[in-house]
C-alpha positions as CSV (number, residue, x, y, z in Angstrom):
1,M,0.0,0.0,0.0
2,I,2.8,2.4,0.9
3,K,4.5,1.4,-2.4
4,S,1.4,2.2,-4.3
5,C,1.1,5.6,-2.6
6,H,4.7,6.4,-3.4
7,M,4.1,5.5,-7.0
8,H,1.1,7.7,-7.1
9,E,3.1,10.6,-5.6
10,G,5.9,10.0,-8.1
11,V,3.5,10.0,-11.1
12,T,1.8,13.2,-9.7
13,R,5.1,14.9,-9.3
14,A,6.1,13.9,-12.8
15,V,2.8,15.3,-14.2
16,L,3.2,18.5,-12.3
17,L,6.8,18.9,-13.5
18,F,5.6,18.3,-17.1
19,L,2.7,20.8,-16.8
20,T,5.1,23.3,-15.2
21,A,7.5,22.9,-18.1
22,V,4.6,23.3,-20.7
23,L,3.4,26.4,-18.9
24,A,6.9,27.9,-18.8
25,A,7.3,27.2,-22.5
26,L,4.0,28.8,-23.3
27,S,4.7,31.8,-21.3
28,A,7.8,32.3,-23.4
29,C,5.8,32.0,-26.6
30,S,3.9,34.7,-28.3
31,A,0.2,34.4,-29.0
32,A,1.1,33.6,-32.6
33,D,3.4,30.8,-31.5
34,V,0.7,29.3,-29.3
35,T,-1.8,29.5,-32.2
36,R,0.6,27.8,-34.5
37,L,1.3,25.1,-31.9
38,F,-2.3,24.2,-31.4
39,R,-3.9,25.0,-34.8
40,K,-1.2,24.2,-37.3
41,A,-2.4,21.6,-39.8
42,D,0.0,18.9,-41.0
43,L,0.0,19.5,-44.8
44,E,2.8,17.0,-45.5
45,E,0.6,14.3,-44.0
46,T,-1.6,14.7,-47.0
47,G,1.4,14.4,-49.4
48,I,1.9,18.1,-50.1
49,R,4.9,20.2,-49.3
50,V,4.9,24.0,-49.3
51,R,7.9,26.0,-48.2
52,F,8.4,29.8,-48.0
53,S,12.2,29.8,-48.8
54,T,12.5,33.6,-48.7
55,V,10.5,35.7,-46.3
56,A,11.0,39.5,-46.0
57,R,11.8,41.1,-42.7
58,G,8.6,42.4,-41.1
59,L,6.6,39.3,-41.9
60,Y,6.2,36.1,-39.9
61,R,8.9,33.8,-41.2
62,E,7.0,30.6,-40.6
63,P,3.6,30.5,-42.2
64,F,0.4,29.7,-40.4
65,I,-1.2,26.5,-41.9
66,I,-4.9,26.1,-41.2
67,R,-7.6,23.7,-42.5
68,F,-10.0,26.1,-44.2
69,D,-13.0,24.0,-45.4
70,R,-15.4,25.1,-42.7
71,M,-14.3,28.8,-42.7
72,L,-14.9,29.1,-46.5
73,Y,-18.2,27.3,-46.2
74,N,-19.4,29.5,-43.3
75,I,-18.3,32.8,-44.6
76,S,-19.7,32.1,-48.1
77,N,-23.1,31.2,-46.5
78,G,-22.7,27.6,-47.7
79,E,-21.8,28.4,-51.3
80,V,-18.2,27.2,-51.3
81,L,-17.6,23.7,-50.1
82,V,-14.1,22.5,-51.0
83,P,-11.4,20.6,-49.1
84,A,-8.9,23.4,-48.5
85,F,-5.9,24.5,-46.6
86,N,-4.7,28.1,-46.2
87,L,-1.0,28.9,-45.6
88,Y,-0.2,32.5,-45.0
89,T,2.1,35.1,-43.5
90,T,1.5,38.7,-42.6
91,G,3.1,41.6,-40.8
92,N,4.6,40.8,-37.5
93,F,6.1,43.0,-34.8
94,D,9.7,43.1,-36.2
95,K,10.3,46.8,-36.8
96,A,12.9,48.0,-39.4
97,A,12.4,51.7,-39.0
98,P,14.0,53.5,-36.1
99,G,11.5,54.9,-33.6
100,A,8.7,52.6,-34.8
101,D,6.4,51.2,-32.0
102,P,7.4,47.6,-31.4
103,A,4.0,46.9,-29.7
104,L,2.2,47.6,-33.0
105,S,2.2,45.0,-35.7
106,N,3.3,45.9,-39.2
107,F,-0.2,44.8,-40.4
108,L,-1.8,47.6,-38.4
109,D,0.9,50.2,-38.6
110,P,0.0,53.0,-41.1
111,D,3.7,53.6,-41.6
112,S,4.5,50.0,-42.6
113,K,4.5,48.8,-46.2
114,F,2.9,45.6,-44.8
115,K,-0.2,47.4,-43.6
116,D,-3.3,45.3,-44.6
117,S,-0.9,43.0,-46.5
118,W,-0.9,39.2,-47.0
119,F,1.2,36.6,-48.7
120,G,-0.4,33.1,-48.8
121,V,-1.3,30.0,-50.6
122,Y,-4.6,28.2,-50.8
123,I,-4.3,24.5,-51.3
124,I,-7.5,23.1,-52.9
125,I,-7.6,19.3,-52.9
126,D,-8.9,17.7,-56.1
127,D,-12.0,15.6,-55.3
128,D,-12.7,14.5,-58.8
129,I,-15.6,16.7,-60.1
130,A,-17.7,16.5,-56.9
131,M,-16.8,19.9,-55.4
132,S,-13.4,21.3,-56.2
133,R,-13.5,20.9,-59.9
134,R,-17.0,22.4,-60.1
135,F,-15.7,25.4,-58.1
136,L,-12.3,26.0,-59.8
137,L,-12.9,24.9,-63.4
138,K,-15.1,26.4,-66.1
139,N,-15.7,22.8,-67.3
140,P,-15.4,20.4,-64.4
141,H,-15.1,17.5,-66.9
142,G,-12.3,19.2,-68.7
143,D,-8.5,19.0,-68.2
144,P,-7.5,20.4,-64.7
145,D,-4.0,21.1,-66.1
146,D,-5.5,23.5,-68.7
147,L,-4.8,27.0,-67.3
148,S,-7.5,28.4,-69.6
149,N,-10.1,26.1,-67.9
150,L,-9.6,27.9,-64.6
151,N,-12.6,29.9,-63.3
152,E,-11.5,33.5,-62.9
153,R,-14.4,34.4,-60.6
154,S,-13.6,31.5,-58.3
155,L,-10.0,32.4,-58.1
156,L,-10.8,35.9,-57.1
157,L,-13.4,34.8,-54.7
158,L,-10.8,33.1,-52.5
159,P,-9.0,36.4,-51.4
160,E,-12.4,38.1,-51.2
161,L,-13.6,35.5,-48.7
162,D,-10.3,35.6,-46.9
163,Q,-10.8,39.4,-46.4
164,K,-14.4,38.9,-45.3
165,I,-13.2,36.4,-42.7
166,I,-10.7,38.7,-41.1
167,V,-13.1,41.7,-41.2
168,W,-15.7,39.4,-39.4
169,S,-13.0,38.6,-36.9
170,T,-12.4,42.3,-36.1
171,H,-16.1,42.6,-35.1
172,Q,-15.8,39.8,-32.4
173,N,-18.0,40.6,-29.4
174,Q,-19.4,43.7,-30.9
175,Q,-22.8,44.2,-29.3
176,D,-25.7,43.4,-31.7
177,Y,-23.4,43.0,-34.7
178,T,-24.5,40.0,-36.8
179,R,-23.5,38.2,-39.9
180,N,-26.4,40.0,-41.6
181,D,-24.7,43.3,-40.7
182,L,-21.4,42.0,-42.1
183,D,-23.1,40.8,-45.4
184,R,-24.6,44.2,-45.8
185,E,-21.5,46.3,-45.0
186,F,-18.7,44.2,-46.4
187,R,-17.5,44.9,-50.0
188,F,-14.8,43.6,-52.2
189,S,-15.3,45.0,-55.7
190,Q,-13.0,45.8,-58.6
191,K,-12.1,49.5,-58.5
192,E,-14.1,51.5,-61.0
193,G,-12.1,52.4,-64.1
194,T,-9.5,49.6,-63.7
195,T,-9.2,46.4,-65.6
196,L,-8.0,43.0,-64.6
197,K,-4.8,41.8,-66.2
198,T,-4.8,38.1,-66.9
199,N,-1.9,36.2,-68.5
200,T,0.2,33.1,-68.1
201,I,3.6,33.3,-66.5
202,T,6.5,30.8,-66.1
203,D,8.3,30.7,-62.8
204,R,12.0,30.0,-62.2
205,R,11.3,26.3,-62.1
206,G,9.7,26.3,-65.5
207,M,6.2,25.8,-64.2
208,S,3.3,27.7,-65.8
209,W,0.8,29.7,-63.7
210,Y,-2.4,31.5,-64.6
211,S,-2.1,35.0,-63.2
212,I,-4.6,37.7,-62.4
213,T,-3.7,41.2,-61.1
214,G,-6.1,43.9,-60.1
215,D,-7.3,46.6,-57.7
216,F,-10.2,45.9,-55.3
217,E,-12.0,48.2,-52.9
218,T,-12.7,46.8,-49.5
219,I,-12.7,47.5,-45.8
220,A,-9.5,47.5,-43.7
221,A,-9.3,44.9,-40.9
222,L,-8.9,47.6,-38.2
223,T,-11.1,47.0,-35.2
224,D,-12.5,49.6,-32.9
225,V,-11.5,48.4,-29.4
226,R,-14.1,50.7,-27.8
227,R,-16.9,48.6,-29.5
228,T,-15.4,45.2,-29.8
229,G,-13.6,42.6,-27.7
230,M,-11.4,40.5,-29.9
231,R,-10.2,37.4,-28.0
232,L,-6.5,36.6,-27.9
233,F,-6.7,33.1,-29.3
234,S,-9.9,33.0,-31.3
235,S,-9.4,36.0,-33.6
236,I,-6.8,37.5,-35.8
237,R,-5.6,39.4,-32.7
238,N,-3.4,36.4,-32.0
239,Y,-0.9,37.4,-34.7
240,I,-1.7,41.1,-35.6
241,G,-2.4,42.4,-32.1
242,L,-4.6,45.3,-31.3
243,P,-4.3,48.9,-32.6
244,A,-3.0,51.7,-30.4
245,D,-4.3,55.3,-30.0
246,A,-1.7,56.4,-32.5
247,V,-3.3,54.3,-35.2
248,Y,-6.7,55.9,-34.7
249,E,-5.1,59.3,-35.0
250,R,-4.0,58.3,-38.5
251,V,-6.9,56.2,-39.8
252,D,-10.4,55.3,-38.7
253,P,-11.6,51.8,-37.8
254,W,-12.7,49.8,-40.8
255,H,-11.6,52.6,-43.2
256,P,-11.8,52.1,-46.9
257,V,-8.7,50.4,-48.4
258,L,-7.7,49.5,-51.9
259,I,-6.2,46.0,-52.1
260,R,-3.7,45.8,-55.0
261,G,-2.3,42.4,-55.7
262,R,-2.0,39.2,-57.6
263,V,-3.5,35.7,-57.7
264,L,-1.7,32.8,-59.4
265,A,-2.9,29.3,-59.8
266,R,-1.9,25.9,-61.2
267,Y,-2.5,22.2,-60.8
268,F,-0.2,19.7,-59.2
269,R,-0.1,15.9,-59.3
270,C,1.4,13.8,-56.6
271,S,1.3,10.0,-56.1
272,D,-1.3,10.2,-53.3
273,V,-3.0,13.5,-54.0
274,F,-3.9,16.0,-56.8
275,F,-4.4,19.6,-55.9
276,W,-4.5,23.2,-57.0
277,A,-2.2,25.8,-55.5
278,V,-3.7,29.4,-55.5
279,V,-1.0,31.9,-54.5
280,Y,-2.2,35.3,-53.4
281,Y,-0.4,38.4,-52.3
282,N,-1.2,42.1,-52.0
283,G,-0.3,45.5,-50.8
284,S,-2.7,48.3,-49.8
285,A,-3.5,51.9,-50.7
286,F,-5.5,54.2,-48.4
287,T,-6.1,57.8,-47.5
288,D,-5.2,58.8,-43.9
289,R,-7.1,61.3,-41.8
290,S,-4.9,64.1,-42.9
291,G,-5.9,63.5,-46.6
292,R,-2.6,61.9,-47.5
293,F,-2.8,59.1,-50.0
294,I,-0.5,56.2,-49.3
295,D,0.2,53.5,-51.9
296,N,2.4,50.7,-50.6
297,W,2.0,48.7,-53.8
298,H,3.4,51.3,-56.1
299,D,5.5,53.5,-53.9
300,T,7.6,50.9,-52.0
301,D,9.4,47.7,-52.9
302,L,6.6,45.6,-51.6
303,R,5.6,44.2,-55.0
304,Q,9.2,43.2,-55.7
305,V,9.5,41.6,-52.2
306,F,6.4,39.5,-52.8
307,E,7.5,38.6,-56.4
308,E,10.7,37.2,-54.9
309,M,8.9,35.3,-52.3
310,F,6.7,33.7,-55.0
311,Q,9.6,32.8,-57.2
312,S,11.6,31.3,-54.4
313,M,8.7,29.4,-52.9
314,E,8.6,25.6,-53.1
315,I,5.4,23.8,-53.8
316,G,5.2,20.1,-54.7
317,C,4.9,16.6,-53.3
318,A,6.0,15.7,-49.8
319,K,8.6,12.9,-49.5
320,R,7.4,9.9,-47.6
């Protein structure tokens, strides 16, 4: 009996030491680290490998990888039902400019070229006509390798729904704010007087991609902390943080923003899985409260930075 008691005490002590170590490790981690630890999907387990070889300073170096089926389904009101993953990075808290506020993420900082900026990859698993081909292809019975068979509207819908998800997240715990309010207020429309540019490009590895570039008017993912209560681990607050008073002095919550960027897509075949990769990246343009127009896409090196990230990125089959 005494031996049994001692064993119980030993096990309890070991468990307590383990929990203490876990808590100590978590306390040293950022909210983004914790989110990645508990929510990160294992893409390589599906037979797919994606690696961001070059990541610019000011962005999270390791992408977030999240299973995205349910999010796309919910935010599209049940219209988009595809097996999907979303891998993305965005502005972190690493400041390059002297005097910049290290407590303010580059995503929220009006002085950062990474304001309202994303670089990511949607992985859409081919399910043989049932859902993915009907969504991504003009002719679901046609050749999935044929870039001209890709559905332009569906490709553009992915970053639109992505933006809608993050804007919805910024309204978390806002009293009496519903999805109906979001559907009524949210917009993501091609800027009047502009045209979409579509073409086929070849990357450094010799792979062909269907490319769309354009300008889209939408709403900045800038919450109003006086009206909302974004939770640390269940909203985008976990990696972009919350705005400071200095941000509100420059721009209003949910201010109009012009998303300027690119979507690229192609089909991949692996031994265990076939899939589409849809790469998306953008900068933003906006007018601050003083009337100054800021265009990070055209007036900084952001476009070149993202082009290099795309060209150096590795997408293909995971080794098993």
